[in-house]
VEXDREN-2710 file (C-alpha; in Angstrom, 1 decimal):
% VEXDREN-2710
k/r/px/py/pz
1/MET/77.6/-119.2/184.3
2/GLU/78.5/-115.5/184.2
3/LYS/81.2/-116.1/186.7
4/TRP/82.9/-118.7/184.5
5/VAL/82.8/-116.4/181.6
6/LYS/84.2/-113.3/183.4
7/ARG/87.2/-115.1/184.9
8/PRO/88.7/-116.2/181.6
9/MET/87.9/-112.8/180.1
10/ARG/89.6/-111.0/183.0
11/PHE/92.6/-113.3/182.7
12/PHE/93.1/-112.5/179.0
13/LYS/92.6/-108.8/179.6
14/ASP/95.1/-108.7/182.4
15/THR/97.6/-110.8/180.4
16/TYR/97.3/-108.4/177.5
17/TYR/98.1/-105.5/179.9
18/MET/101.2/-107.3/181.2
19/LEU/102.3/-108.2/177.6
20/TRP/102.0/-104.5/176.5
21/ARG/104.0/-103.4/179.5
22/GLU/106.7/-106.0/178.9
23/THR/106.8/-105.2/175.2
24/LYS/107.5/-101.5/175.8
25/ALA/110.3/-102.5/178.3
26/PHE/111.8/-104.9/175.9
27/PHE/112.1/-102.5/173.0
28/ARG/114.0/-100.0/175.1
29/TRP/117.1/-102.1/174.5
30/LYS/116.9/-103.4/170.9
31/GLU/120.4/-104.8/171.2
32/TRP/118.8/-107.8/173.0
33/ILE/117.4/-108.9/169.7
34/ILE/120.8/-109.0/168.0
35/ALA/122.4/-110.7/171.0
36/ASP/119.6/-113.4/171.1
37/LEU/119.8/-114.2/167.4
38/PHE/123.6/-114.3/166.9
39/GLY/124.4/-115.8/170.3
40/SER/122.1/-118.8/169.7
41/LEU/123.1/-119.1/166.1
42/MET/126.8/-119.3/166.9
43/TRP/126.0/-121.9/169.5
44/PHE/124.2/-124.1/166.9
45/ILE/127.0/-123.6/164.3
46/GLY/129.6/-124.4/166.9
47/PHE/128.1/-127.8/167.4
48/ILE/127.9/-128.4/163.7
49/ILE/131.7/-127.7/163.4
50/VAL/132.5/-130.0/166.3
51/TRP/130.4/-132.9/164.7
52/ARG/131.9/-132.3/161.3
53/ALA/135.4/-132.8/162.9
54/ILE/134.1/-136.0/164.5
55/LEU/132.7/-137.2/161.2
56/ALA/135.9/-136.4/159.4
57/GLY/137.7/-138.7/161.9
58/GLY/135.8/-141.7/160.7
59/PHE/132.6/-141.6/162.8
60/THR/129.8/-143.5/161.0
61/GLU/126.8/-144.1/163.3
62/PHE/125.8/-144.0/167.0
63/GLY/122.5/-143.7/168.8
64/GLY/120.6/-142.8/165.6
65/LEU/123.1/-140.1/164.6
66/THR/124.8/-140.7/161.2
67/ARG/126.8/-138.8/158.7
68/GLU/123.6/-138.3/156.6
69/ASN/121.3/-137.0/159.3
70/TYR/123.5/-135.1/161.8
71/ILE/122.2/-131.7/160.7
72/PRO/118.5/-132.5/161.5
73/PHE/119.7/-134.4/164.6
74/LEU/121.5/-131.3/165.9
75/LEU/118.8/-129.0/164.8
76/SER/116.1/-130.8/166.7
77/GLY/118.1/-130.6/169.9
78/SER/119.0/-127.0/169.3
79/LEU/115.3/-126.0/168.8
80/LEU/114.3/-127.7/172.1
81/ALA/117.3/-126.2/173.9
82/GLN/116.1/-122.7/173.1
83/LEU/112.8/-123.6/174.6
84/MET/114.5/-124.8/177.7
85/PHE/116.6/-121.7/178.0
86/THR/113.4/-119.6/177.8
87/ALA/111.7/-121.6/180.6
88/PHE/114.6/-122.1/182.9
89/GLY/116.7/-119.0/182.0
90/TRP/115.3/-115.5/181.8
91/GLY/111.7/-116.7/181.7
92/ALA/111.8/-118.2/185.2
93/LEU/114.3/-116.0/186.9
94/ASN/112.8/-112.6/185.9
95/THR/109.1/-113.4/186.1
96/PHE/108.7/-112.0/189.6
97/LEU/112.3/-111.2/190.7
98/HIS/112.5/-108.0/188.6
99/GLU/109.3/-106.8/190.0
100/LYS/110.6/-107.5/193.5
101/ASN/113.8/-105.6/192.9
102/MET/111.9/-102.7/191.4
103/ARG/109.6/-102.7/194.5
104/THR/106.5/-103.0/192.4
105/ILE/105.5/-106.6/193.1
106/GLN/103.6/-105.7/196.2
107/TYR/101.3/-103.5/194.1
108/LEU/100.8/-106.2/191.6
109/LEU/99.9/-108.8/194.2
110/ILE/97.3/-106.5/196.0
111/SER/95.8/-105.2/192.7
112/PRO/92.6/-106.7/191.3
113/MET/94.6/-108.1/188.4
114/ASN/94.5/-111.8/187.9
115/LYS/97.7/-113.0/189.5
116/TYR/98.4/-115.7/186.9
117/SER/98.3/-113.0/184.3
118/ILE/101.5/-111.6/185.7
119/ALA/103.4/-114.7/184.8
120/ALA/101.6/-115.4/181.6
121/GLY/102.1/-111.8/180.3
122/LYS/105.7/-111.8/181.2
123/ILE/106.5/-115.1/179.6
124/ILE/105.1/-114.2/176.1
125/ILE/108.0/-112.0/175.2
126/PRO/110.6/-114.7/175.9
127/ILE/108.4/-117.1/173.8
128/ILE/108.5/-114.6/170.9
129/ARG/112.2/-114.2/171.3
130/THR/112.6/-118.0/171.2
131/GLY/110.4/-118.3/168.1
132/MET/112.6/-115.7/166.3
133/ILE/115.8/-117.5/167.3
134/ASN/114.4/-120.8/166.0
135/VAL/113.2/-119.4/162.7
136/VAL/116.7/-118.0/162.1
137/ILE/118.4/-121.3/163.0
138/VAL/116.1/-123.3/160.7
139/SER/116.6/-120.8/157.9
140/VAL/120.4/-120.9/158.2
141/ALA/120.3/-124.7/158.5
142/SER/118.2/-124.9/155.3
143/ALA/120.2/-122.3/153.3
144/PHE/123.8/-123.4/154.2
145/PHE/123.7/-126.9/155.6
146/GLY/121.3/-128.7/153.4
147/PHE/118.5/-129.2/156.0
148/VAL/115.3/-130.5/154.5
149/PHE/112.2/-130.6/156.7
150/LYS/111.0/-134.1/157.2
151/GLY/107.8/-135.0/159.0
152/SER/104.8/-132.9/159.9
153/ILE/105.3/-129.4/161.0
154/LEU/102.0/-129.6/162.9
155/LEU/103.4/-132.4/165.0
156/VAL/106.5/-130.3/165.8
157/PHE/104.2/-127.5/167.0
158/LEU/102.2/-130.0/169.1
159/VAL/105.4/-131.3/170.8
160/TYR/106.5/-127.7/171.4
161/LEU/103.1/-126.7/172.9
162/ILE/102.9/-129.7/175.3
163/ALA/106.5/-129.4/176.3
164/PHE/106.3/-125.7/176.9
165/ILE/103.3/-126.1/179.2
166/GLY/105.3/-128.4/181.4
167/PHE/108.4/-126.2/181.2
168/PHE/106.4/-123.1/182.0
169/ALA/104.9/-124.8/185.0
170/LEU/108.4/-125.5/186.3
171/SER/109.3/-122.0/185.5
172/LEU/106.4/-120.7/187.5
173/ILE/107.4/-122.9/190.5
174/ILE/110.9/-121.5/190.5
175/ALA/109.7/-117.9/189.9
176/SER/107.3/-118.2/192.8
177/LEU/110.0/-119.6/195.1
178/THR/112.3/-116.8/193.9
179/LEU/109.7/-114.3/195.0
180/TRP/110.0/-115.8/198.5
181/ARG/113.8/-116.5/198.6
182/GLU/115.9/-114.9/195.9
183/GLY/118.5/-117.6/196.1
184/PHE/116.1/-120.0/194.3
185/GLY/116.7/-117.9/191.2
186/ASP/120.1/-119.4/190.8
187/ALA/118.6/-122.8/190.8
188/SER/116.9/-121.9/187.5
189/TRP/120.1/-121.5/185.7
190/VAL/121.6/-124.6/187.3
191/LEU/118.5/-126.7/186.4
192/GLY/118.6/-125.4/182.8
193/GLU/122.3/-126.3/182.4
194/ALA/121.8/-129.8/183.9
195/LEU/118.8/-130.5/181.6
196/THR/120.8/-129.4/178.6
197/VAL/123.6/-131.8/179.5
198/PHE/121.6/-134.8/180.5
199/SER/118.8/-134.5/177.9
200/GLY/121.0/-135.3/174.9
201/THR/120.1/-132.1/173.1
202/MET/123.3/-132.1/171.0
203/TYR/124.4/-135.7/171.2
204/PRO/122.8/-139.1/171.5
205/ILE/121.7/-140.0/175.0
206/GLN/123.3/-143.4/174.4
207/ILE/126.7/-141.8/175.1
208/LEU/125.7/-141.3/178.7
209/PRO/126.6/-143.9/181.4
210/SER/123.9/-146.5/181.8
211/GLY/122.7/-145.3/185.2
212/ILE/122.5/-141.6/184.1
213/ARG/120.9/-142.7/180.9
214/GLU/118.0/-144.3/182.8
215/ILE/117.5/-141.1/184.7
216/SER/117.7/-139.1/181.5
217/MET/114.9/-141.1/180.0
218/MET/112.7/-139.9/182.9
219/LEU/113.2/-136.2/182.1
220/PRO/110.5/-134.4/180.1
221/THR/113.3/-132.5/178.2
222/THR/114.7/-135.8/177.0
223/ARG/111.3/-137.0/175.9
224/SER/110.8/-133.7/174.0
225/VAL/114.1/-134.0/172.2
226/LEU/113.4/-137.6/171.3
227/ALA/109.9/-136.8/170.0
228/LEU/111.3/-134.0/167.8
229/ARG/114.0/-136.3/166.5
230/GLU/111.5/-138.9/165.6
231/ILE/109.7/-136.3/163.5
232/LEU/112.6/-134.4/162.0
233/VAL/115.2/-137.2/161.6
234/PHE/113.0/-140.2/160.9
235/GLY/109.8/-138.6/159.6
236/LYS/107.5/-140.4/162.0
237/GLY/103.9/-139.5/162.4
238/LEU/101.6/-139.3/165.5
239/ASP/101.7/-143.0/166.2
240/GLY/105.5/-143.0/166.4
241/ILE/105.6/-140.3/169.1
242/MET/102.4/-141.2/171.0
243/GLY/104.4/-142.6/174.0
244/HIS/106.4/-139.4/174.3
245/LEU/103.3/-137.2/174.0
246/ALA/101.5/-139.1/176.7
247/TYR/104.5/-138.7/179.0
248/LEU/104.8/-135.0/178.3
249/SER/101.1/-134.4/178.7
250/ALA/101.0/-136.2/182.1
251/PHE/104.1/-134.2/183.2
252/ALA/102.5/-130.9/182.1
253/ILE/99.3/-131.6/184.1
254/VAL/101.1/-132.5/187.3
255/SER/103.6/-129.7/187.0
256/MET/100.8/-127.1/186.4
257/ALA/98.9/-128.3/189.5
258/LEU/102.1/-128.0/191.6
259/ALA/102.8/-124.6/190.1
260/VAL/99.3/-123.3/191.1
261/LYS/99.8/-124.6/194.7
262/THR/103.3/-123.2/195.0
263/PHE/102.2/-119.8/193.8
264/LYS/99.3/-119.7/196.2
265/PHE/101.6/-120.8/199.1
266/VAL/104.1/-118.0/198.3
267/GLN/101.4/-115.4/197.8
268/LYS/99.9/-116.2/201.2
269/LYS/103.3/-116.1/202.8
270/ALA/104.1/-112.8/201.2
271/MET/100.9/-111.3/202.5
272/LEU/101.7/-112.6/206.0
273/VAL/105.4/-111.8/206.4
274/GLY/106.1/-109.4/203.5
275/ILE/108.6/-109.8/200.6
END
């Protein structure tokens, strides 16, 4: 019993240590905060301008997007896209690669620290950055573009949580493989861009060709976007998104199991042949 108590306590303690270490490193360059906020905000506003031009040309309705709901439609995709960028952008690529480049990863791997705390502690700062970006985007959408929150904010957080677990698991898989072969780091960016394009973050997935659309519906990112839209655009409750939540939950469990196995494989290989 004592063993099962100590392990979680050690994990949280070591995660706190990594978080404190990453926080100090992050605030050395405060310009990152400005770049995060304004870069993502301009990306969101850019899509609003594009869709306003389309609407001005006589567009009325397609795939659930209409003249009346296009702001929450775009907002739901934008919020999810920021989460994807966190998982498959800096979150995945830098989890272990930076430590490898700084030649400190060897010491972390042989230290008594819980090894999963390394990834957990490092990913918290990107999550906070994503949260800040999304708060700003929602605030601007509410203040200047007439966005009115529809649906349950608790359901939005639930979708975010389950989606992030699955995304973080994929991030951990990529980060672990990057520790073994640095070229896998580029796959993180490619994967993130592909998921952004084929998940319908800023347009209805019905616009995709039929074959690609079927593949798109199998992606957890697409299911996350659709779940958020059911809440923010159509005001649906738990019953209305239960299918999406079940899919995302199953994906998160399977992905996390694969992430643990991948990390153990890479750690063992690193100890045998070096990194």
